C-alpha positions as CSV (number, residue, x, y, z in Angstrom):
1,L,-45.1,134.9,21.1
2,Y,-45.9,136.7,17.8
3,Q,-48.0,139.5,17.3
4,Y,-50.6,140.2,14.7
5,I,-50.1,143.2,13.0
6,R,-53.5,143.1,11.3
7,H,-56.0,145.9,11.9
8,M,-59.1,144.3,11.3
9,K,-61.1,147.5,11.1
10,E,-59.3,149.2,8.2
11,S,-58.5,147.1,4.8
12,S,-55.3,146.8,3.6
13,L,-54.1,148.5,0.4
14,L,-53.8,145.4,-1.2
15,L,-57.6,144.4,0.2
16,K,-58.9,147.6,-1.3
17,L,-57.5,146.6,-4.7
18,T,-58.0,143.0,-4.9
19,S,-61.4,143.0,-2.8
20,E,-62.0,140.9,0.3
21,T,-62.2,137.5,-1.3
22,P,-61.0,134.6,1.1
23,L,-58.2,134.0,-1.2
24,F,-56.8,137.3,-0.8
25,R,-57.5,137.6,2.9
26,I,-55.2,135.1,3.3
27,I,-52.0,136.1,1.3
28,D,-53.1,139.7,2.7
29,F,-52.6,138.4,6.2
30,L,-49.4,136.4,5.4
31,V,-48.4,139.6,3.5
32,E,-49.2,142.0,6.4
33,N,-47.1,139.2,8.6
34,K,-44.2,138.5,6.4
35,G,-41.3,136.7,8.0
36,L,-43.5,135.2,11.1
37,E,-44.8,131.6,11.2
38,F,-48.4,130.3,11.8
39,T,-50.4,127.4,12.3
40,K,-53.4,126.9,9.9
41,K,-55.4,127.7,12.8
42,E,-53.8,131.1,13.3
43,I,-53.9,132.1,9.6
44,I,-57.8,131.0,9.7
45,E,-58.4,133.3,12.6
46,G,-56.0,135.9,11.4
47,S,-57.8,135.9,8.0
48,N,-61.2,136.1,9.7
49,I,-62.5,133.4,7.4
50,S,-64.0,129.9,8.3
51,R,-62.4,126.7,8.5
52,A,-64.0,125.2,5.4
53,T,-63.6,128.0,3.4
54,F,-60.0,128.4,4.5
55,F,-59.4,124.5,3.3
56,N,-60.9,125.4,-0.3
57,Y,-58.3,128.2,-0.7
58,W,-55.5,126.8,0.8
59,K,-55.0,124.1,-2.0
60,V,-54.6,126.8,-4.5
61,I,-52.0,128.3,-2.4
62,E,-50.1,125.6,-1.7
63,S,-50.2,124.2,-5.2
64,Y,-48.7,128.0,-6.2
65,G,-46.1,127.6,-3.7
66,L,-47.0,130.5,-2.2
67,V,-46.3,129.2,1.4
68,R,-43.8,127.0,3.1
69,V,-43.5,125.1,5.9
70,T,-41.1,126.3,8.4
71,R,-41.0,124.0,11.1
72,K,-43.0,120.5,12.0
73,F,-43.6,119.3,15.4
74,G,-46.0,116.1,15.3
75,K,-49.0,117.0,13.3
76,T,-48.6,120.6,13.6
77,K,-47.1,122.3,10.9
78,L,-45.9,125.9,10.7
79,Y,-46.3,128.1,7.7
80,T,-44.8,131.4,6.2
81,L,-44.7,133.4,3.1
82,N,-42.4,131.8,0.6
83,S,-40.4,134.9,-0.2
84,S,-38.4,132.8,-2.9
85,N,-41.4,132.2,-4.7
86,I,-41.7,135.1,-7.8
87,I,-45.5,135.3,-7.7
88,V,-45.0,136.1,-4.0
89,N,-42.3,138.8,-5.0
90,K,-44.6,140.0,-7.4
91,I,-47.7,140.5,-4.7
92,L,-44.8,142.0,-2.4
93,D,-43.8,144.5,-5.2
94,L,-47.3,145.3,-5.7
95,E,-47.8,146.1,-2.0
96,K,-44.8,148.7,-2.1
97,E,-46.2,150.3,-5.2
98,L,-49.5,150.8,-3.3
99,I,-47.9,152.1,-0.2
100,S,-45.7,154.2,-2.3
101,N,-48.8,155.3,-4.3
102,A,-50.9,156.1,-1.0
103,I,-48.2,158.4,0.6
104,E,-47.6,160.5,-2.6
105,K,-51.3,160.7,-2.6
106,E,-50.9,161.8,1.1
107,R,-48.1,164.4,0.6
108,K,-50.1,166.1,-2.3
109,E,-53.0,166.2,-0.3
110,V,-51.1,167.7,2.4
111,V,-49.7,170.3,0.1
112,L,-52.9,171.3,-1.0
113,H,-54.4,171.8,2.4
114,N,-51.2,174.1,3.6
């Protein structure tokens, strides 16, 4: 149905900068899978955190409007990153800047080694 784009062996650039706190693990998972929809259970598994820890931070994420419900069926809700939220947009801008910085750094290393 969907594919996690997450590589658990290596931290993302965002997590390298912000640290691997549970809050940023959740945010990072949603950023890395932007546009996809997930149940809370899938977010817990994809973020690699405990259920109890997830629910402690989920309240904060919802209160800032970082996620939105895309669909409901029964009691189950599917969530995605709220791309119309200014905080989310700033996080996405930060992610883009980190990627650009990493690419530039890699280019300089290649030039130095050639």
